[in-house]
RODO-2510 file (C-alpha; in nm, 4 decimals, decimal comma):
residues 334
     n   res          X          Y          Z
     1     m    -6,4911    -0,5579     0,3267
     2     t    -6,6326    -0,5825     0,6457
     3     i    -6,8201    -0,3097     0,8337
     4     m    -6,5386    -0,2751     1,0650
     5     d    -6,3116    -0,1957     0,7710
     6     i    -6,5388     0,0492     0,6550
     7     k    -6,5672     0,2179     0,9749
     8     r    -6,1782     0,2300     0,9753
     9     y    -6,1746     0,4067     0,6104
    10     i    -6,4421     0,6638     0,7276
    11     l    -6,2505     0,7479     1,0323
    12     a    -5,9216     0,7935     0,8212
    13     g    -6,1072     1,0217     0,5801
    14     l    -6,2586     1,2204     0,8388
    15     a    -5,9047     1,2748     1,0122
    16     v    -5,7438     1,3767     0,6568
    17     v    -6,0159     1,6479     0,6315
    18     a    -5,9654     1,7789     0,9663
    19     a    -5,6138     1,7996     0,9005
    20     l    -5,6717     2,0012     0,6066
    21     s    -5,9196     2,2334     0,7538
    22     l    -5,6841     2,2916     1,0170
    23     a    -5,3913     2,3622     0,7872
    24     s    -5,6051     2,6019     0,5935
    25     c    -5,7463     2,7585     0,9123
    26     k    -5,3750     2,8273     1,0047
    27     k    -5,2943     2,9610     0,6721
    28     d    -5,5735     3,2010     0,6726
    29     n    -5,4674     3,3198     1,0219
    30     t    -5,1051     3,3711     0,9159
    31     e    -4,9826     3,7336     1,0105
    32     t    -4,8429     3,9430     0,7244
    33     f    -4,6643     4,2594     0,7377
    34     d    -4,5641     4,5434     0,4895
    35     y    -4,2154     4,6144     0,4215
    36     l    -3,9982     4,9325     0,5395
    37     d    -3,8735     5,1573     0,2595
    38     g    -3,4854     5,1386     0,2376
    39     a    -3,2265     5,0121     0,4589
    40     p    -3,0089     5,1620     0,7344
    41     e    -2,7501     5,3836     0,5959
    42     f    -2,3928     5,4301     0,7570
    43     t    -2,0385     5,4055     0,6401
    44     l    -1,7114     5,2432     0,7482
    45     p    -1,3749     5,2623     0,5690
    46     e    -1,2462     4,9485     0,4444
    47     y    -0,9314     4,9672     0,6418
    48     a    -0,8555     5,1414     0,9596
    49     v    -0,5890     5,1226     1,2398
    50     a    -0,6525     5,0141     1,6140
    51     g    -0,7737     5,2673     1,8242
    52     d    -0,9980     5,4683     1,5512
    53     s    -1,3113     5,5715     1,6758
    54     f    -1,6420     5,6029     1,4748
    55     n    -1,9937     5,7196     1,5541
    56     f    -2,3047     5,6363     1,3293
    57     t    -2,6357     5,8006     1,3437
    58     a    -2,9249     5,5985     1,2152
    59     k    -3,0875     5,7111     0,8868
    60     g    -3,2277     5,6092     0,5510
    61     v    -3,5357     5,3759     0,6493
    62     s    -3,9098     5,4826     0,6563
    63     a    -4,2538     5,3401     0,6820
    64     s    -4,5390     5,3869     0,4436
    65     d    -4,7667     5,4569     0,7285
    66     k    -4,6617     5,7904     0,8483
    67     d    -4,7811     5,7087     1,2081
    68     a    -4,5325     5,4189     1,2435
    69     v    -4,2400     5,4676     1,4634
    70     v    -3,9315     5,3421     1,2943
    71     k    -3,6615     5,2365     1,5758
    72     y    -3,3031     5,1010     1,5313
    73     y    -3,0944     4,8524     1,7165
    74     w    -2,7150     4,8039     1,6738
    75     y    -2,4503     4,5385     1,7428
    76     s    -2,0951     4,4681     1,6160
    77     s    -1,8880     4,1444     1,5895
    78     p    -1,6710     4,0892     1,7724
    79     i    -1,6762     4,4028     1,9508
    80     q    -2,0125     4,4169     2,1147
    81     t    -2,2642     4,1320     2,0357
    82     d    -2,5407     4,2867     2,2691
    83     r    -2,8320     4,4944     2,1220
    84     d    -2,7871     4,8519     2,1731
    85     t    -3,1150     5,0290     2,0838
    86     s    -3,0513     5,3855     1,9786
    87     y    -3,0342     5,6196     1,6856
    88     t    -2,6560     5,6753     1,7435
    89     y    -2,3666     5,4108     1,8081
    90     s    -2,0119     5,4461     1,8641
    91     i    -1,7203     5,1904     1,8447
    92     t    -1,3622     5,2230     1,9100
    93     l    -1,1462     4,9371     1,7225
    94     p    -0,9413     4,6943     1,9477
    95     d    -0,5789     4,6464     1,9238
    96     t    -0,6189     4,3067     1,7288
    97     l    -0,5817     4,2223     1,3838
    98     c    -0,9246     4,1502     1,2813
    99     t    -1,2293     4,2342     1,0637
   100     v    -1,5027     4,4242     1,2748
   101     t    -1,8744     4,4169     1,1180
   102     v    -2,1394     4,6712     1,2593
   103     y    -2,4823     4,5893     1,1970
   104     c    -2,8011     4,8346     1,2029
   105     v    -3,1575     4,6985     1,2088
   106     a    -3,4726     4,9245     1,1450
   107     y    -3,7862     4,7828     1,3036
   108     a    -4,1432     4,8906     1,3397
   109     e    -4,4669     4,7557     1,4528
   110     g    -4,6342     4,5728     1,1604
   111     y    -4,3258     4,5828     0,9304
   112     y    -4,0639     4,3439     0,8397
   113     n    -3,7080     4,4404     0,9716
   114     s    -3,4866     4,6219     0,7485
   115     s    -3,1041     4,5698     0,7844
   116     s    -2,7628     4,6674     0,6604
   117     s    -2,3814     4,5986     0,7582
   118     q    -2,0474     4,7417     0,6867
   119     s    -1,7117     4,5755     0,7847
   120     v    -1,3589     4,7395     0,8576
   121     t    -1,0352     4,5583     0,8713
   122     i    -0,7644     4,6567     1,1259
   123     v    -0,4295     4,7065     0,9933
   124     k    -0,0880     4,7734     1,1742
   125     s     0,2302     4,8917     0,9716
   126     d     0,4563     4,7369     1,2629
   127     r     0,6985     4,5132     1,0897
   128     e     0,7724     4,3191     1,4093
   129     n     0,3781     4,2262     1,4985
   130     g     0,1995     4,4201     1,2166
   131     s    -0,0449     4,3127     0,9238
   132     i     0,2459     4,1883     0,6871
   133     s     0,4343     3,8984     0,8077
   134     g     0,6799     3,6683     0,6024
   135     f     0,9177     3,9258     0,4852
   136     s     1,2895     3,7621     0,4436
   137     f     1,5835     3,9486     0,5441
   138     d     1,9497     3,9028     0,4707
   139     e     2,1944     4,0614     0,7120
   140     g     2,4402     4,0226     0,4544
   141     k     2,2867     4,2872     0,1973
   142     d     1,9758     4,4278     0,3621
   143     f     1,9825     4,7606     0,5021
   144     k     1,7484     5,0508     0,6234
   145     f     1,7012     5,3895     0,4538
   146     t     1,4706     5,6913     0,6019
   147     d     1,3321     5,8958     0,3747
   148     p     1,4086     6,2558     0,4960
   149     r     1,1094     6,4031     0,3312
   150     d     0,8597     6,2374     0,5995
   151     g     1,0862     5,9963     0,8179
   152     h     0,9536     5,6773     0,6751
   153     e     1,1748     5,3802     0,6930
   154     y     1,2159     5,1503     0,4242
   155     w     1,3914     4,8126     0,4157
   156     c     1,6192     4,7897     0,1024
   157     t     1,8409     4,4957    -0,0773
   158     t     2,1115     4,4876    -0,3129
   159     v     2,0518     4,3002    -0,6246
   160     g     2,3686     4,2684    -0,8588
   161     s     2,4903     4,6517    -0,8839
   162     t     2,1527     4,7843    -0,8146
   163     e     1,9996     4,8761    -0,4530
   164     w     1,6042     4,8195    -0,4510
   165     f     1,3333     4,9194    -0,2019
   166     k     1,2174     4,5810    -0,0560
   167     e     0,8839     4,7657     0,0134
   168     n     0,6635     4,9682    -0,1888
   169     l     0,7102     5,3425    -0,1830
   170     a     0,4535     5,5162     0,0491
   171     f     0,5389     5,8783     0,0045
   172     k     0,2258     6,0503     0,0898
   173     g     0,3146     6,3689    -0,1093
   174     a     0,1492     6,2138    -0,4032
   175     g    -0,0357     5,8979    -0,5075
   176     s    -0,3551     5,7238    -0,3448
   177     p    -0,3688     5,4605    -0,0742
   178     l    -0,5301     5,1097    -0,1364
   179     a    -0,8949     5,1273    -0,1239
   180     n    -0,8552     5,4992    -0,0668
   181     c    -0,8034     5,4299     0,2965
   182     e    -0,4878     5,5989     0,4474
   183     a    -0,4509     5,3413     0,6919
   184     t    -0,3078     5,1260     0,4220
   185     s    -0,0328     5,3513     0,3072
   186     d     0,2252     5,2540     0,5555
   187     v     0,1405     4,8803     0,5250
   188     f     0,1117     4,8515     0,1458
   189     g     0,2537     5,1642     0,0034
   190     r     0,0553     5,3676    -0,2703
   191     f    -0,0552     5,3624    -0,5949
   192     y     0,1113     5,6354    -0,8249
   193     t     0,0063     5,7519    -1,2040
   194     w     0,3224     5,7671    -1,4035
   195     g     0,3870     6,1256    -1,3663
   196     e     0,3611     6,1040    -0,9798
   197     a     0,5899     5,8005    -0,9996
   198     g     0,8531     5,9725    -1,1938
   199     t     0,8861     6,2365    -0,9069
   200     a     0,7937     6,0574    -0,5857
   201     c     1,1128     5,8539    -0,5247
   202     p     1,3305     6,0065    -0,2421
   203     e     1,6548     6,2261    -0,3776
   204     g     1,9284     5,9876    -0,4960
   205     w     1,6751     5,7275    -0,6101
   206     r     1,4917     5,6784    -0,9214
   207     l     1,1881     5,4917    -1,0488
   208     s     1,3030     5,1723    -1,1494
   209     s     1,3585     5,1370    -1,5447
   210     l     1,3023     4,8383    -1,7965
   211     d     1,6860     4,7797    -1,7733
   212     d     1,6946     4,7668    -1,3965
   213     w     1,4128     4,4850    -1,4221
   214     a     1,6111     4,3017    -1,6489
   215     d     1,9273     4,3221    -1,4547
   216     a     1,7321     4,1812    -1,1487
   217     a     1,6051     3,8859    -1,3701
   218     s     1,9511     3,7881    -1,4886
   219     a     2,0171     3,7118    -1,1052
   220     i     1,7594     3,4561    -1,1281
   221     l     1,8033     3,3433    -1,4937
   222     g     2,1818     3,3348    -1,5074
   223     e     2,1786     3,5686    -1,8535
   224     r     2,0441     3,9101    -1,8909
   225     p     1,7018     3,8984    -2,0918
   226     e     1,5937     4,1499    -2,3575
   227     p     1,4688     4,4511    -2,1405
   228     s     1,1342     4,4817    -2,3036
   229     a     1,0747     4,1107    -2,3244
   230     r     0,8682     3,8616    -2,1364
   231     f     1,0897     3,7240    -1,8892
   232     y     1,0197     3,3338    -1,8706
   233     s     1,0210     3,1260    -1,5241
   234     v     1,1289     3,4167    -1,2969
   235     a     0,8123     3,5471    -1,1135
   236     g     0,8649     3,3290    -0,8162
   237     g     1,2096     3,4982    -0,7385
   238     f     1,0316     3,8329    -0,7243
   239     m     0,7495     3,7259    -0,5308
   240     g     0,7295     3,7228    -0,1537
   241     d     0,5422     3,4286     0,0522
   242     i     0,3702     3,6871     0,2427
   243     y     0,0786     3,6800     0,4945
   244     f    -0,1756     3,9985     0,5480
   245     n    -0,3507     3,9633     0,8892
   246     g    -0,2686     3,5983     0,8787
   247     n    -0,3867     3,5304     0,5255
   248     k    -0,1843     3,4192     0,2409
   249     m    -0,1495     3,6949    -0,0157
   250     w    -0,0306     3,4769    -0,3517
   251     e    -0,2545     3,2116    -0,4075
   252     y    -0,0945     2,8685    -0,4596
   253     w    -0,0467     2,7652    -0,8080
   254     p     0,1631     2,4434    -0,8978
   255     k     0,3465     2,6456    -1,1784
   256     v     0,4682     2,9225    -0,9571
   257     q     0,7340     2,8439    -0,7093
   258     i     0,7780     3,1369    -0,4544
   259     t     1,1134     3,1488    -0,3647
   260     n     1,1680     3,5196    -0,3317
   261     k     1,5386     3,4795    -0,4218
   262     l     1,5899     3,8555    -0,5009
   263     g     1,4570     3,9204    -0,1389
   264     l     1,2003     4,2065    -0,2882
   265     s     0,8968     4,0394    -0,1526
   266     m     0,6638     4,1726    -0,4019
   267     l     0,2974     4,1524    -0,3313
   268     p    -0,0248     4,1098    -0,5264
   269     l    -0,2252     4,4596    -0,4830
   270     g    -0,3408     4,4717    -0,8333
   271     y    -0,3536     4,8343    -0,9784
   272     a    -0,5970     5,1469    -0,9630
   273     i    -0,7796     5,3421    -1,2372
   274     k    -0,8254     5,7042    -1,1788
   275     q    -1,1899     5,8404    -1,1941
   276     e    -1,3308     6,1883    -1,1385
   277     t    -1,3710     6,1384    -0,7738
   278     r    -1,1525     5,8690    -0,6418
   279     p    -0,9326     5,5919    -0,7768
   280     r    -1,0880     5,2364    -0,8365
   281     f    -0,8612     4,9548    -0,7288
   282     n    -0,8653     4,6169    -0,8898
   283     s    -0,7229     4,2700    -0,8788
   284     m    -0,5777     4,2577    -0,5461
   285     y    -0,4295     3,9125    -0,4693
   286     d    -0,4135     3,8364    -0,8312
   287     y    -0,1771     4,0974    -0,9782
   288     a     0,1415     4,3032    -0,8806
   289     t     0,2182     4,5838    -1,1151
   290     f     0,5008     4,8447    -1,0893
   291     w     0,5628     5,1307    -1,3229
   292     t     0,8946     5,1796    -1,5032
   293     s     1,0476     5,4744    -1,6143
   294     d     1,0244     5,3953    -1,9732
   295     e     0,7479     5,5652    -2,2161
   296     k     0,5896     5,3995    -2,4869
   297     d     0,4772     5,7433    -2,6394
   298     g     0,3272     6,0664    -2,5431
   299     e     0,0301     5,9264    -2,3744
   300     q     0,1283     5,5652    -2,2469
   301     a     0,4399     5,4061    -2,0590
   302     f     0,5371     5,0658    -1,9486
   303     y     0,4737     4,8691    -1,6319
   304     r     0,5987     4,5501    -1,5351
   305     y     0,3446     4,2983    -1,3873
   306     f     0,3085     3,9569    -1,1943
   307     f    -0,0081     3,7257    -1,2461
   308     d    -0,0472     3,4413    -0,9689
   309     e    -0,1305     3,1797    -1,2009
   310     s     0,2079     3,2387    -1,4206
   311     p     0,5996     3,1865    -1,3285
   312     d     0,6627     3,4592    -1,5746
   313     l     0,7036     3,8482    -1,5586
   314     f     0,5176     4,0322    -1,7827
   315     m     0,5317     4,3900    -1,9546
   316     g     0,2220     4,5962    -2,0267
   317     h     0,1860     4,9409    -2,1103
   318     a    -0,1132     5,1881    -1,9958
   319     d    -0,2460     5,5599    -1,9813
   320     k    -0,0032     5,7856    -1,8015
   321     a    -0,2717     5,9932    -1,6361
   322     s    -0,5432     5,7306    -1,5495
   323     f    -0,3536     5,4016    -1,4521
   324     a    -0,1993     5,3885    -1,1120
   325     a     0,0657     5,1165    -1,0034
   326     n     0,3071     5,0552    -0,7369
   327     v     0,6612     5,1924    -0,7390
   328     r     0,9966     5,0336    -0,6505
   329     c     1,2761     5,2784    -0,6321
   330     v     1,6268     5,2084    -0,7048
   331     r     1,9953     5,3357    -0,7091
   332     d     2,3202     5,2639    -0,8090
   333     h     2,5011     5,0414    -0,5508
   334     q     2,6642     5,2932    -0,2917
***
């Protein structure tokens, strides 16, 4: 090895040492911060209607150093993307079918930021330009019925010798709206316990029975099944290829061919469990559940349900007082 080679190795080694020293120096000088205690607290409903306004006041965050001043800034998407630096914040929902997300960020000198967000989906009940699209209509057998109790208008249809609501019952004198948001009541209908379901239909209409469901299934099968049996390969004839705010509600599964042959346009809204404070909602986009008027025993009653992965119509039973499902009202053909 020549003297020149040795010099090259020495210089290279010095360069490595210098680089390591510089990196070590930078690491030692890295600024560190404390964490703020908590995250900004505010609440938005899961669903609301266009034009609803909400006002927020920042709270829920503190610093370990009592002299540190905690400040906030807000912004929302897609309404307001610029930062609004204040303790209070207000938004008015636009007349657009979209989801609005509000962000709140807390900050203080010498601390890492703390943030939180809440989202609300805008819904409209208008059948022409509202949240629900894809309903099919048959001018020959479909008609409108207005509930005299509240003026709510329902599309109805005739299946065999029985007239059915094409939409879920939305009578606000009983039951609970999806996600505990009243904005959803006129869009999706409501969830009722069995006791509520038995008295919620308008005068002249009744809660559909196991026999009514068997009669409806016979229009698909060509023969009447046993009312308490599992109905094979009929689900697609009850389901509607419905979209909510532009999103398909029934997920595609090869085994399930959605034809909506009966024109009942049934939706996968899941079910609810009544709790001490408010109902808990489950399995939206997976199940459609409907009470029947038939009792299993003193504490339980039967319901019919669809599952998005199966072509069959199932029967289940649940507690009358705590389980809540959708309702389709029926009456003999007028």
